[in-house]
mmCIF file of the N, C-alpha and C atoms, coordinates in Angstrom:
data_MODEL
# 
_entry.id   MODEL 
# 
loop_
_atom_site.group_PDB 
_atom_site.id 
_atom_site.type_symbol 
_atom_site.label_atom_id 
_atom_site.label_alt_id 
_atom_site.label_comp_id 
_atom_site.label_asym_id 
_atom_site.label_entity_id 
_atom_site.label_seq_id 
_atom_site.pdbx_PDB_ins_code 
_atom_site.Cartn_x 
_atom_site.Cartn_y 
_atom_site.Cartn_z 
_atom_site.occupancy 
_atom_site.B_iso_or_equiv 
_atom_site.pdbx_formal_charge 
_atom_site.auth_seq_id 
_atom_site.auth_comp_id 
_atom_site.auth_asym_id 
_atom_site.auth_atom_id 
_atom_site.pdbx_PDB_model_num 
ATOM 1   N N  . MET A 1 1  ? 17.399 16.296  7.834   1.00 0.00 ? 1  MET A N  1 
ATOM 2   C CA . MET A 1 1  ? 17.988 17.608  7.811   1.00 0.00 ? 1  MET A CA 1 
ATOM 3   C C  . MET A 1 1  ? 17.055 18.543  7.031   1.00 0.00 ? 1  MET A C  1 
ATOM 4   N N  . PRO A 1 2  ? 16.643 19.652  7.583   1.00 0.00 ? 2  PRO A N  1 
ATOM 5   C CA . PRO A 1 2  ? 15.736 20.570  6.881   1.00 0.00 ? 2  PRO A CA 1 
ATOM 6   C C  . PRO A 1 2  ? 16.322 21.045  5.557   1.00 0.00 ? 2  PRO A C  1 
ATOM 7   N N  . GLY A 1 3  ? 15.466 21.080  4.551   1.00 0.00 ? 3  GLY A N  1 
ATOM 8   C CA . GLY A 1 3  ? 15.893 21.549  3.242   1.00 0.00 ? 3  GLY A CA 1 
ATOM 9   C C  . GLY A 1 3  ? 16.603 20.509  2.405   1.00 0.00 ? 3  GLY A C  1 
ATOM 10  N N  . THR A 1 4  ? 16.828 19.339  2.975   1.00 0.00 ? 4  THR A N  1 
ATOM 11  C CA . THR A 1 4  ? 17.499 18.278  2.244   1.00 0.00 ? 4  THR A CA 1 
ATOM 12  C C  . THR A 1 4  ? 16.469 17.266  1.788   1.00 0.00 ? 4  THR A C  1 
ATOM 13  N N  . SER A 1 5  ? 16.542 16.929  0.516   1.00 0.00 ? 5  SER A N  1 
ATOM 14  C CA . SER A 1 5  ? 15.594 15.959  -0.033  1.00 0.00 ? 5  SER A CA 1 
ATOM 15  C C  . SER A 1 5  ? 16.319 14.660  -0.328  1.00 0.00 ? 5  SER A C  1 
ATOM 16  N N  . THR A 1 6  ? 15.824 13.586  0.244   1.00 0.00 ? 6  THR A N  1 
ATOM 17  C CA . THR A 1 6  ? 16.380 12.273  -0.054  1.00 0.00 ? 6  THR A CA 1 
ATOM 18  C C  . THR A 1 6  ? 15.237 11.340  -0.390  1.00 0.00 ? 6  THR A C  1 
ATOM 19  N N  . SER A 1 7  ? 15.546 10.349  -1.166  1.00 0.00 ? 7  SER A N  1 
ATOM 20  C CA . SER A 1 7  ? 14.523 9.351   -1.464  1.00 0.00 ? 7  SER A CA 1 
ATOM 21  C C  . SER A 1 7  ? 15.163 7.976   -1.403  1.00 0.00 ? 7  SER A C  1 
ATOM 22  N N  . ALA A 1 8  ? 14.411 7.056   -0.892  1.00 0.00 ? 8  ALA A N  1 
ATOM 23  C CA . ALA A 1 8  ? 14.871 5.684   -0.782  1.00 0.00 ? 8  ALA A CA 1 
ATOM 24  C C  . ALA A 1 8  ? 13.658 4.775   -0.801  1.00 0.00 ? 8  ALA A C  1 
ATOM 25  N N  . VAL A 1 9  ? 13.829 3.615   -1.362  1.00 0.00 ? 9  VAL A N  1 
ATOM 26  C CA . VAL A 1 9  ? 12.762 2.626   -1.349  1.00 0.00 ? 9  VAL A CA 1 
ATOM 27  C C  . VAL A 1 9  ? 12.720 2.022   0.047   1.00 0.00 ? 9  VAL A C  1 
ATOM 28  N N  . VAL A 1 10 ? 11.581 2.138   0.701   1.00 0.00 ? 10 VAL A N  1 
ATOM 29  C CA . VAL A 1 10 ? 11.450 1.564   2.037   1.00 0.00 ? 10 VAL A CA 1 
ATOM 30  C C  . VAL A 1 10 ? 10.557 0.332   2.033   1.00 0.00 ? 10 VAL A C  1 
ATOM 31  N N  . LEU A 1 11 ? 9.821  0.155   0.939   1.00 0.00 ? 11 LEU A N  1 
ATOM 32  C CA . LEU A 1 11 ? 8.943  -1.000  0.818   1.00 0.00 ? 11 LEU A CA 1 
ATOM 33  C C  . LEU A 1 11 ? 8.744  -1.292  -0.654  1.00 0.00 ? 11 LEU A C  1 
ATOM 34  N N  . GLU A 1 12 ? 8.968  -2.521  -1.037  1.00 0.00 ? 12 GLU A N  1 
ATOM 35  C CA . GLU A 1 12 ? 8.729  -2.914  -2.419  1.00 0.00 ? 12 GLU A CA 1 
ATOM 36  C C  . GLU A 1 12 ? 7.861  -4.159  -2.402  1.00 0.00 ? 12 GLU A C  1 
ATOM 37  N N  . CYS A 1 13 ? 6.709  -4.058  -3.040  1.00 0.00 ? 13 CYS A N  1 
ATOM 38  C CA . CYS A 1 13 ? 5.751  -5.153  -3.032  1.00 0.00 ? 13 CYS A CA 1 
ATOM 39  C C  . CYS A 1 13 ? 4.988  -5.147  -4.350  1.00 0.00 ? 13 CYS A C  1 
ATOM 40  N N  . THR A 1 14 ? 5.021  -6.247  -5.049  1.00 0.00 ? 14 THR A N  1 
ATOM 41  C CA . THR A 1 14 ? 4.275  -6.371  -6.295  1.00 0.00 ? 14 THR A CA 1 
ATOM 42  C C  . THR A 1 14 ? 2.858  -6.827  -5.980  1.00 0.00 ? 14 THR A C  1 
ATOM 43  N N  . ILE A 1 15 ? 1.878  -6.114  -6.528  1.00 0.00 ? 15 ILE A N  1 
ATOM 44  C CA . ILE A 1 15 ? 0.484  -6.496  -6.323  1.00 0.00 ? 15 ILE A CA 1 
ATOM 45  C C  . ILE A 1 15 ? 0.122  -7.550  -7.355  1.00 0.00 ? 15 ILE A C  1 
ATOM 46  N N  . LYS A 1 16 ? -0.203 -8.733  -6.859  1.00 0.00 ? 16 LYS A N  1 
ATOM 47  C CA . LYS A 1 16 ? -0.583 -9.844  -7.732  1.00 0.00 ? 16 LYS A CA 1 
ATOM 48  C C  . LYS A 1 16 ? -2.025 -10.230 -7.437  1.00 0.00 ? 16 LYS A C  1 
ATOM 49  N N  . LYS A 1 17 ? -2.534 -11.174 -8.196  1.00 0.00 ? 17 LYS A N  1 
ATOM 50  C CA . LYS A 1 17 ? -3.943 -11.550 -8.038  1.00 0.00 ? 17 LYS A CA 1 
ATOM 51  C C  . LYS A 1 17 ? -4.247 -12.209 -6.696  1.00 0.00 ? 17 LYS A C  1 
ATOM 52  N N  . ASP A 1 18 ? -3.226 -12.697 -5.986  1.00 0.00 ? 18 ASP A N  1 
ATOM 53  C CA . ASP A 1 18 ? -3.458 -13.311 -4.672  1.00 0.00 ? 18 ASP A CA 1 
ATOM 54  C C  . ASP A 1 18 ? -3.439 -12.273 -3.542  1.00 0.00 ? 18 ASP A C  1 
ATOM 55  N N  . PHE A 1 19 ? -3.347 -11.013 -3.882  1.00 0.00 ? 19 PHE A N  1 
ATOM 56  C CA . PHE A 1 19 ? -3.228 -9.901  -2.937  1.00 0.00 ? 19 PHE A CA 1 
ATOM 57  C C  . PHE A 1 19 ? -4.430 -9.845  -2.001  1.00 0.00 ? 19 PHE A C  1 
ATOM 58  N N  . GLN A 1 20 ? -4.181 -9.840  -0.691  1.00 0.00 ? 20 GLN A N  1 
ATOM 59  C CA . GLN A 1 20 ? -5.238 -9.715  0.318   1.00 0.00 ? 20 GLN A CA 1 
ATOM 60  C C  . GLN A 1 20 ? -4.932 -8.488  1.162   1.00 0.00 ? 20 GLN A C  1 
ATOM 61  N N  . TYR A 1 21 ? -5.798 -7.485  1.101   1.00 0.00 ? 21 TYR A N  1 
ATOM 62  C CA . TYR A 1 21 ? -5.564 -6.188  1.735   1.00 0.00 ? 21 TYR A CA 1 
ATOM 63  C C  . TYR A 1 21 ? -6.568 -5.959  2.853   1.00 0.00 ? 21 TYR A C  1 
ATOM 64  N N  . ASN A 1 22 ? -6.087 -5.530  4.011   1.00 0.00 ? 22 ASN A N  1 
ATOM 65  C CA . ASN A 1 22 ? -6.957 -5.306  5.167   1.00 0.00 ? 22 ASN A CA 1 
ATOM 66  C C  . ASN A 1 22 ? -6.654 -3.965  5.819   1.00 0.00 ? 22 ASN A C  1 
ATOM 67  N N  . LYS A 1 23 ? -7.713 -3.222  6.099   1.00 0.00 ? 23 LYS A N  1 
ATOM 68  C CA . LYS A 1 23 ? -7.587 -2.004  6.901   1.00 0.00 ? 23 LYS A CA 1 
ATOM 69  C C  . LYS A 1 23 ? -7.951 -2.404  8.326   1.00 0.00 ? 23 LYS A C  1 
ATOM 70  N N  . VAL A 1 24 ? -6.957 -2.665  9.137   1.00 0.00 ? 24 VAL A N  1 
ATOM 71  C CA . VAL A 1 24 ? -7.177 -3.132  10.500  1.00 0.00 ? 24 VAL A CA 1 
ATOM 72  C C  . VAL A 1 24 ? -7.679 -1.990  11.380  1.00 0.00 ? 24 VAL A C  1 
ATOM 73  N N  . MET A 1 25 ? -7.076 -0.840  11.209  1.00 0.00 ? 25 MET A N  1 
ATOM 74  C CA . MET A 1 25 ? -7.465 0.379   11.925  1.00 0.00 ? 25 MET A CA 1 
ATOM 75  C C  . MET A 1 25 ? -7.345 1.525   10.922  1.00 0.00 ? 25 MET A C  1 
ATOM 76  N N  . PRO A 1 26 ? -7.905 2.679   11.215  1.00 0.00 ? 26 PRO A N  1 
ATOM 77  C CA . PRO A 1 26 ? -7.810 3.786   10.254  1.00 0.00 ? 26 PRO A CA 1 
ATOM 78  C C  . PRO A 1 26 ? -6.373 4.136   9.857   1.00 0.00 ? 26 PRO A C  1 
ATOM 79  N N  . THR A 1 27 ? -5.418 3.910   10.756  1.00 0.00 ? 27 THR A N  1 
ATOM 80  C CA . THR A 1 27 ? -4.034 4.258   10.436  1.00 0.00 ? 27 THR A CA 1 
ATOM 81  C C  . THR A 1 27 ? -3.105 3.046   10.339  1.00 0.00 ? 27 THR A C  1 
ATOM 82  N N  . PHE A 1 28 ? -3.661 1.845   10.317  1.00 0.00 ? 28 PHE A N  1 
ATOM 83  C CA . PHE A 1 28 ? -2.832 0.644   10.145  1.00 0.00 ? 28 PHE A CA 1 
ATOM 84  C C  . PHE A 1 28 ? -3.473 -0.274  9.117   1.00 0.00 ? 28 PHE A C  1 
ATOM 85  N N  . HIS A 1 29 ? -2.733 -0.555  8.056   1.00 0.00 ? 29 HIS A N  1 
ATOM 86  C CA . HIS A 1 29 ? -3.193 -1.457  7.000   1.00 0.00 ? 29 HIS A CA 1 
ATOM 87  C C  . HIS A 1 29 ? -2.153 -2.554  6.835   1.00 0.00 ? 29 HIS A C  1 
ATOM 88  N N  . HIS A 1 30 ? -2.625 -3.755  6.535   1.00 0.00 ? 30 HIS A N  1 
ATOM 89  C CA . HIS A 1 30 ? -1.671 -4.828  6.240   1.00 0.00 ? 30 HIS A CA 1 
ATOM 90  C C  . HIS A 1 30 ? -2.186 -5.649  5.082   1.00 0.00 ? 30 HIS A C  1 
ATOM 91  N N  . TRP A 1 31 ? -1.268 -6.386  4.462   1.00 0.00 ? 31 TRP A N  1 
ATOM 92  C CA . TRP A 1 31 ? -1.638 -7.197  3.311   1.00 0.00 ? 31 TRP A CA 1 
ATOM 93  C C  . TRP A 1 31 ? -0.696 -8.378  3.178   1.00 0.00 ? 31 TRP A C  1 
ATOM 94  N N  . VAL A 1 32 ? -1.164 -9.355  2.406   1.00 0.00 ? 32 VAL A N  1 
ATOM 95  C CA . VAL A 1 32 ? -0.408 -10.569 2.127   1.00 0.00 ? 32 VAL A CA 1 
ATOM 96  C C  . VAL A 1 32 ? -0.399 -10.763 0.621   1.00 0.00 ? 32 VAL A C  1 
ATOM 97  N N  . THR A 1 33 ? 0.751  -11.080 0.083   1.00 0.00 ? 33 THR A N  1 
ATOM 98  C CA . THR A 1 33 ? 0.873  -11.449 -1.320  1.00 0.00 ? 33 THR A CA 1 
ATOM 99  C C  . THR A 1 33 ? 2.126  -12.293 -1.469  1.00 0.00 ? 33 THR A C  1 
ATOM 100 N N  . ASP A 1 34 ? 2.060  -13.265 -2.332  1.00 0.00 ? 34 ASP A N  1 
ATOM 101 C CA . ASP A 1 34 ? 3.224  -14.129 -2.571  1.00 0.00 ? 34 ASP A CA 1 
ATOM 102 C C  . ASP A 1 34 ? 3.728  -14.752 -1.273  1.00 0.00 ? 34 ASP A C  1 
ATOM 103 N N  . GLU A 1 35 ? 2.793  -15.062 -0.361  1.00 0.00 ? 35 GLU A N  1 
ATOM 104 C CA . GLU A 1 35 ? 3.095  -15.656 0.938   1.00 0.00 ? 35 GLU A CA 1 
ATOM 105 C C  . GLU A 1 35 ? 3.972  -14.771 1.825   1.00 0.00 ? 35 GLU A C  1 
ATOM 106 N N  . LYS A 1 36 ? 3.982  -13.466 1.554   1.00 0.00 ? 36 LYS A N  1 
ATOM 107 C CA . LYS A 1 36 ? 4.727  -12.509 2.373   1.00 0.00 ? 36 LYS A CA 1 
ATOM 108 C C  . LYS A 1 36 ? 3.736  -11.543 3.001   1.00 0.00 ? 36 LYS A C  1 
ATOM 109 N N  . ARG A 1 37 ? 4.015  -11.144 4.234   1.00 0.00 ? 37 ARG A N  1 
ATOM 110 C CA . ARG A 1 37 ? 3.144  -10.209 4.953   1.00 0.00 ? 37 ARG A CA 1 
ATOM 111 C C  . ARG A 1 37 ? 3.806  -8.832  5.007   1.00 0.00 ? 37 ARG A C  1 
ATOM 112 N N  . PHE A 1 38 ? 2.977  -7.810  4.819   1.00 0.00 ? 38 PHE A N  1 
ATOM 113 C CA . PHE A 1 38 ? 3.430  -6.423  4.865   1.00 0.00 ? 38 PHE A CA 1 
ATOM 114 C C  . PHE A 1 38 ? 2.463  -5.627  5.725   1.00 0.00 ? 38 PHE A C  1 
ATOM 115 N N  . GLY A 1 39 ? 2.924  -4.549  6.296   1.00 0.00 ? 39 GLY A N  1 
ATOM 116 C CA . GLY A 1 39 ? 2.045  -3.672  7.055   1.00 0.00 ? 39 GLY A CA 1 
ATOM 117 C C  . GLY A 1 39 ? 2.607  -2.269  7.112   1.00 0.00 ? 39 GLY A C  1 
ATOM 118 N N  . LEU A 1 40 ? 1.706  -1.303  7.182   1.00 0.00 ? 40 LEU A N  1 
ATOM 119 C CA . LEU A 1 40 ? 2.108  0.097   7.298   1.00 0.00 ? 40 LEU A CA 1 
ATOM 120 C C  . LEU A 1 40 ? 1.269  0.786   8.360   1.00 0.00 ? 40 LEU A C  1 
ATOM 121 N N  . THR A 1 41 ? 1.925  1.586   9.160   1.00 0.00 ? 41 THR A N  1 
ATOM 122 C CA . THR A 1 41 ? 1.245  2.466   10.094  1.00 0.00 ? 41 THR A CA 1 
ATOM 123 C C  . THR A 1 41 ? 1.423  3.884   9.570   1.00 0.00 ? 41 THR A C  1 
ATOM 124 N N  . PHE A 1 42 ? 0.323  4.596   9.411   1.00 0.00 ? 42 PHE A N  1 
ATOM 125 C CA . PHE A 1 42 ? 0.337  5.946   8.854   1.00 0.00 ? 42 PHE A CA 1 
ATOM 126 C C  . PHE A 1 42 ? 0.245  6.971   9.974   1.00 0.00 ? 42 PHE A C  1 
ATOM 127 N N  . GLN A 1 43 ? 0.807  8.152   9.741   1.00 0.00 ? 43 GLN A N  1 
ATOM 128 C CA . GLN A 1 43 ? 0.741  9.215   10.743  1.00 0.00 ? 43 GLN A CA 1 
ATOM 129 C C  . GLN A 1 43 ? -0.663 9.779   10.867  1.00 0.00 ? 43 GLN A C  1 
ATOM 130 N N  . THR A 1 44 ? -1.400 9.809   9.748   1.00 0.00 ? 44 THR A N  1 
ATOM 131 C CA . THR A 1 44 ? -2.759 10.353  9.782   1.00 0.00 ? 44 THR A CA 1 
ATOM 132 C C  . THR A 1 44 ? -3.711 9.435   9.027   1.00 0.00 ? 44 THR A C  1 
ATOM 133 N N  . ALA A 1 45 ? -4.978 9.526   9.374   1.00 0.00 ? 45 ALA A N  1 
ATOM 134 C CA . ALA A 1 45 ? -5.996 8.756   8.663   1.00 0.00 ? 45 ALA A CA 1 
ATOM 135 C C  . ALA A 1 45 ? -6.087 9.215   7.209   1.00 0.00 ? 45 ALA A C  1 
ATOM 136 N N  . ALA A 1 46 ? -5.827 10.495  6.950   1.00 0.00 ? 46 ALA A N  1 
ATOM 137 C CA . ALA A 1 46 ? -5.855 11.006  5.572   1.00 0.00 ? 46 ALA A CA 1 
ATOM 138 C C  . ALA A 1 46 ? -4.766 10.347  4.730   1.00 0.00 ? 46 ALA A C  1 
ATOM 139 N N  . ASP A 1 47 ? -3.575 10.167  5.288   1.00 0.00 ? 47 ASP A N  1 
ATOM 140 C CA . ASP A 1 47 ? -2.505 9.467   4.573   1.00 0.00 ? 47 ASP A CA 1 
ATOM 141 C C  . ASP A 1 47 ? -2.922 8.031   4.276   1.00 0.00 ? 47 ASP A C  1 
ATOM 142 N N  . ALA A 1 48 ? -3.532 7.387   5.251   1.00 0.00 ? 48 ALA A N  1 
ATOM 143 C CA . ALA A 1 48 ? -3.978 6.005   5.076   1.00 0.00 ? 48 ALA A CA 1 
ATOM 144 C C  . ALA A 1 48 ? -5.047 5.907   3.992   1.00 0.00 ? 48 ALA A C  1 
ATOM 145 N N  . ARG A 1 49 ? -5.985 6.853   3.969   1.00 0.00 ? 49 ARG A N  1 
ATOM 146 C CA . ARG A 1 49 ? -7.032 6.849   2.934   1.00 0.00 ? 49 ARG A CA 1 
ATOM 147 C C  . ARG A 1 49 ? -6.436 7.036   1.546   1.00 0.00 ? 49 ARG A C  1 
ATOM 148 N N  . ALA A 1 50 ? -5.446 7.915   1.415   1.00 0.00 ? 50 ALA A N  1 
ATOM 149 C CA . ALA A 1 50 ? -4.798 8.135   0.119   1.00 0.00 ? 50 ALA A CA 1 
ATOM 150 C C  . ALA A 1 50 ? -4.088 6.866   -0.345  1.00 0.00 ? 50 ALA A C  1 
ATOM 151 N N  . PHE A 1 51 ? -3.409 6.188   0.568   1.00 0.00 ? 51 PHE A N  1 
ATOM 152 C CA . PHE A 1 51 ? -2.734 4.937   0.231   1.00 0.00 ? 51 PHE A CA 1 
ATOM 153 C C  . PHE A 1 51 ? -3.755 3.881   -0.171  1.00 0.00 ? 51 PHE A C  1 
ATOM 154 N N  . ASP A 1 52 ? -4.826 3.770   0.610   1.00 0.00 ? 52 ASP A N  1 
ATOM 155 C CA . ASP A 1 52 ? -5.893 2.806   0.330   1.00 0.00 ? 52 ASP A CA 1 
ATOM 156 C C  . ASP A 1 52 ? -6.483 3.041   -1.063  1.00 0.00 ? 52 ASP A C  1 
ATOM 157 N N  . LYS A 1 53 ? -6.717 4.288   -1.401  1.00 0.00 ? 53 LYS A N  1 
ATOM 158 C CA . LYS A 1 53 ? -7.275 4.615   -2.718  1.00 0.00 ? 53 LYS A CA 1 
ATOM 159 C C  . LYS A 1 53 ? -6.326 4.159   -3.830  1.00 0.00 ? 53 LYS A C  1 
ATOM 160 N N  . GLY A 1 54 ? -5.035 4.402   -3.660  1.00 0.00 ? 54 GLY A N  1 
ATOM 161 C CA . GLY A 1 54 ? -4.055 3.976   -4.657  1.00 0.00 ? 54 GLY A CA 1 
ATOM 162 C C  . GLY A 1 54 ? -3.993 2.468   -4.797  1.00 0.00 ? 54 GLY A C  1 
ATOM 163 N N  . VAL A 1 55 ? -4.030 1.772   -3.669  1.00 0.00 ? 55 VAL A N  1 
ATOM 164 C CA . VAL A 1 55 ? -3.995 0.306   -3.697  1.00 0.00 ? 55 VAL A CA 1 
ATOM 165 C C  . VAL A 1 55 ? -5.243 -0.240  -4.383  1.00 0.00 ? 55 VAL A C  1 
ATOM 166 N N  . ARG A 1 56 ? -6.397 0.285   -4.028  1.00 0.00 ? 56 ARG A N  1 
ATOM 167 C CA . ARG A 1 56 ? -7.646 -0.211  -4.630  1.00 0.00 ? 56 ARG A CA 1 
ATOM 168 C C  . ARG A 1 56 ? -7.697 0.068   -6.130  1.00 0.00 ? 56 ARG A C  1 
ATOM 169 N N  . THR A 1 57 ? -7.185 1.200   -6.565  1.00 0.00 ? 57 THR A N  1 
ATOM 170 C CA . THR A 1 57 ? -7.112 1.500   -7.999  1.00 0.00 ? 57 THR A CA 1 
ATOM 171 C C  . THR A 1 57 ? -6.203 0.502   -8.702  1.00 0.00 ? 57 THR A C  1 
ATOM 172 N N  . ALA A 1 58 ? -5.058 0.204   -8.106  1.00 0.00 ? 58 ALA A N  1 
ATOM 173 C CA . ALA A 1 58 ? -4.130 -0.763  -8.696  1.00 0.00 ? 58 ALA A CA 1 
ATOM 174 C C  . ALA A 1 58 ? -4.761 -2.148  -8.780  1.00 0.00 ? 58 ALA A C  1 
ATOM 175 N N  . ILE A 1 59 ? -5.485 -2.549  -7.741  1.00 0.00 ? 59 ILE A N  1 
ATOM 176 C CA . ILE A 1 59 ? -6.147 -3.858  -7.743  1.00 0.00 ? 59 ILE A CA 1 
ATOM 177 C C  . ILE A 1 59 ? -7.205 -3.914  -8.839  1.00 0.00 ? 59 ILE A C  1 
ATOM 178 N N  . GLU A 1 60 ? -8.014 -2.870  -8.955  1.00 0.00 ? 60 GLU A N  1 
ATOM 179 C CA . GLU A 1 60 ? -9.047 -2.833  -10.000 1.00 0.00 ? 60 GLU A CA 1 
ATOM 180 C C  . GLU A 1 60 ? -8.423 -2.935  -11.384 1.00 0.00 ? 60 GLU A C  1 
ATOM 181 N N  . GLU A 1 61 ? -7.334 -2.209  -11.611 1.00 0.00 ? 61 GLU A N  1 
ATOM 182 C CA . GLU A 1 61 ? -6.671 -2.254  -12.908 1.00 0.00 ? 61 GLU A CA 1 
ATOM 183 C C  . GLU A 1 61 ? -6.084 -3.628  -13.179 1.00 0.00 ? 61 GLU A C  1 
ATOM 184 N N  . LEU A 1 62 ? -5.546 -4.261  -12.161 1.00 0.00 ? 62 LEU A N  1 
ATOM 185 C CA . LEU A 1 62 ? -5.006 -5.611  -12.312 1.00 0.00 ? 62 LEU A CA 1 
ATOM 186 C C  . LEU A 1 62 ? -6.112 -6.583  -12.695 1.00 0.00 ? 62 LEU A C  1 
ATOM 187 N N  . LEU A 1 63 ? -7.233 -6.502  -11.995 1.00 0.00 ? 63 LEU A N  1 
ATOM 188 C CA . LEU A 1 63 ? -8.343 -7.414  -12.265 1.00 0.00 ? 63 LEU A CA 1 
ATOM 189 C C  . LEU A 1 63 ? -8.996 -7.139  -13.617 1.00 0.00 ? 63 LEU A C  1 
ATOM 190 N N  . ASP A 1 64 ? -8.948 -5.870  -14.065 1.00 0.00 ? 64 ASP A N  1 
ATOM 191 C CA . ASP A 1 64 ? -9.506 -5.511  -15.370 1.00 0.00 ? 64 ASP A CA 1 
ATOM 192 C C  . ASP A 1 64 ? -8.530 -5.789  -16.508 1.00 0.00 ? 64 ASP A C  1 
ATOM 193 N N  . GLY A 1 65 ? -7.306 -6.204  -16.174 1.00 0.00 ? 65 GLY A N  1 
ATOM 194 C CA . GLY A 1 65 ? -6.314 -6.512  -17.194 1.00 0.00 ? 65 GLY A CA 1 
ATOM 195 C C  . GLY A 1 65 ? -5.559 -5.308  -17.716 1.00 0.00 ? 65 GLY A C  1 
ATOM 196 N N  . LYS A 1 66 ? -5.673 -4.161  -17.046 1.00 0.00 ? 66 LYS A N  1 
ATOM 197 C CA . LYS A 1 66 ? -4.949 -2.956  -17.458 1.00 0.00 ? 66 LYS A CA 1 
ATOM 198 C C  . LYS A 1 66 ? -3.559 -2.968  -16.849 1.00 0.00 ? 66 LYS A C  1 
ATOM 199 N N  . GLN A 1 67 ? -2.659 -2.174  -17.448 1.00 0.00 ? 67 GLN A N  1 
ATOM 200 C CA . GLN A 1 67 ? -1.316 -2.059  -16.876 1.00 0.00 ? 67 GLN A CA 1 
ATOM 201 C C  . GLN A 1 67 ? -0.932 -0.629  -16.719 1.00 0.00 ? 67 GLN A C  1 
# 
């Protein structure tokens, strides 16, 4: 509905050290962690790049021991 703001969790996934992330196509990324598979299809390549950047930052921080 225009002008209405709602928020809901549509995906919850903890990034752990076993995290395997793949960019299959510019707008489709999938990953495996904790023996569970996840995937997202993005409307634009720019959205996918922004998500990829966030995921890679989180992975680097995890590997560096930051929280």
